C-alpha positions in Angstrom: 6.8 -12.3 -7.7 10.4 -11.1 -6.7 13.1 -13.7 -7.3 15.2 -14.3 -4.1 18.9 -15.3 -4.6 21.2 -16.3 -1.8 24.9 -15.9 -2.3 27.0 -18.2 -0.1 30.5 -17.0 0.7 33.4 -16.7 3.0 36.5 -14.6 2.9 38.6 -15.1 0.0 35.8 -15.0 -2.6 36.8 -13.5 -6.1 35.5 -10.1 -6.2 33.8 -10.0 -9.6 32.2 -13.4 -9.0 30.2 -12.0 -6.1 29.8 -8.3 -6.6 29.0 -8.5 -10.4 26.1 -10.9 -10.0 24.8 -9.1 -6.7 24.7 -5.8 -8.6 23.2 -7.4 -11.8 20.6 -9.5 -10.0 19.6 -6.4 -7.8 19.4 -4.0 -10.8 16.6 -6.4 -12.3 14.6 -6.4 -9.0 15.9 -9.6 -7.3 16.1 -9.8 -3.6 19.7 -10.8 -3.0 21.4 -11.6 0.3 24.8 -12.9 1.3 25.3 -15.8 3.8 28.6 -16.6 5.5 30.0 -18.6 8.3 29.7 -15.8 10.7 28.2 -12.1 10.5 31.7 -10.7 10.5 32.7 -8.9 7.2 34.3 -10.9 4.7 36.9 -9.8 2.1 37.2 -10.5 -1.5 40.5 -11.2 -3.5 41.1 -10.0 -7.0 43.3 -12.9 -8.2 45.8 -13.1 -5.2 45.4 -9.5 -4.1 43.1 -8.2 -1.3 39.8 -6.8 -2.6 36.5 -5.1 -1.2 34.7 -6.2 1.9 31.2 -7.1 2.3 29.0 -7.6 5.5 26.8 -10.9 5.3 23.1 -10.6 5.9 22.8 -13.9 7.5 24.8 -16.9 8.5 24.8 -20.2 6.6 23.4 -22.0 9.5 20.5 -19.6 9.6 19.8 -20.0 5.8 16.9 -22.2 4.8 16.8 -23.4 1.0 12.9 -23.3 1.0 13.1 -19.4 1.5 15.1 -19.0 -1.7 14.7 -19.4 -5.5 18.4 -19.7 -6.2 21.8 -20.3 -4.7 24.9 -18.5 -6.0 28.3 -19.8 -5.2 31.2 -17.5 -6.2 34.6 -19.0 -6.6 38.1 -17.7 -5.8 40.6 -20.3 -4.6 40.2 -19.8 -0.8 36.4 -19.4 -0.5 35.2 -22.6 -1.9 38.0 -24.6 -0.4 37.0 -23.2 3.0 33.3 -23.8 2.7 33.6 -27.3 1.3 34.8 -28.3 4.6 32.0 -26.6 6.4 29.2 -29.2 7.0 26.4 -26.5 7.1 27.5 -25.1 3.8 27.6 -28.5 2.0 24.2 -29.3 3.6 22.8 -26.0 2.4 24.0 -26.8 -1.2 22.5 -30.3 -1.1 19.0 -28.9 0.3 19.0 -26.5 -2.8 19.9 -29.5 -5.2 17.4 -31.8 -3.6 14.6 -29.1 -3.8 15.3 -28.7 -7.6 16.1 -25.0 -7.0 18.6 -23.2 -9.3 22.3 -23.5 -8.2 25.0 -21.6 -9.8 28.8 -22.1 -9.2 31.6 -20.2 -10.8 35.3 -20.7 -11.2 36.4 -22.9 -8.1 32.7 -22.7 -6.8 31.9 -26.1 -8.3 34.1 -27.8 -5.6 31.0 -27.1 -3.2 29.0 -28.9 -5.8 31.4 -31.9 -6.0 31.4 -32.0 -2.0 27.6 -32.2 -2.2 27.6 -34.8 -4.9 25.6 -32.5 -7.2 27.7 -32.9 -10.6 27.2 -36.5 -11.4 25.9 -36.9 -15.0 25.4 -33.1 -15.3 26.9 -31.0 -18.0 29.3 -28.6 -16.1 32.3 -26.1 -16.3 34.7 -24.4 -14.1 38.1 -23.0 -13.6 40.6 -25.0 -15.7 42.4 -26.4 -12.8 39.3 -28.0 -11.2 38.0 -29.8 -14.5 39.7 -33.1 -13.6 38.0 -32.9 -10.2 34.7 -32.2 -11.9 35.2 -35.3 -14.2 36.2 -37.4 -11.3 32.9 -36.5 -9.6 31.0 -37.7 -12.6 30.4 -34.4 -14.4 30.4 -34.2 -18.1 32.8 -31.1 -18.6 32.1 -28.9 -21.5 33.8 -25.9 -23.0 32.2 -22.5 -23.0 32.1 -19.7 -20.5 28.7 -20.7 -18.9 27.1 -24.1 -19.1 23.6 -24.8 -18.0 22.0 -28.1 -17.2 18.5 -27.8 -15.9 18.8 -26.1 -12.5 22.6 -26.2 -12.5 24.7 -23.4 -13.8 28.4 -23.3 -14.0 30.8 -20.8 -15.3 34.6 -20.5 -15.7 35.8 -17.3 -14.1 35.4 -13.7 -13.3 35.2 -12.7 -17.0 32.0 -14.6 -17.2 30.3 -13.2 -14.1 27.7 -11.0 -16.0 26.7 -14.0 -18.3 26.7 -16.3 -15.3 24.3 -14.1 -13.3 21.9 -13.9 -16.4 21.9 -17.7 -16.8 21.2 -18.3 -12.9 18.4 -15.9 -13.0 16.9 -17.7 -16.2 17.2 -21.0 -14.4 15.5 -19.6 -11.3 12.6 -18.0 -13.0 12.1 -21.4 -15.0 12.0 -23.2 -11.8 9.4 -20.7 -10.4 7.2 -21.0 -13.3 
């Protein structure tokens, strides 16, 4: 059975943290779709510079956790900061977590996990500037490019995108088994 992965993003996502996992997961046969606040195209950043555009497949409000095996949260500074103030986005993260589905967040993406109260007592990592936030939310911050704790997968930054995608896929497949 095909693994279904939902990527949730808004404008300002870090380019490699969305496109590298998207391409890698599709290359191994996953059904991967992008959900955003609206169906308008969203633009990546490459550090602070403008990057590529992508058109979402569905809105966050239309996404239902039960229809997916995994949720991927790319970082960048702007994207997760915007989404953590979006009640539907936070509720969707919480729905995935409550259902025991695989959830992955990279770079600043764990801000959404913090907002959904999903890091307490979990081994996590993230971009260096959010590690205090992770600790303050009850996470056990570990060094290393990718940290997995059951269904939760976190990673440091764009250089870790391929390994992050692989770890999320492994977590999703373990949840389906």
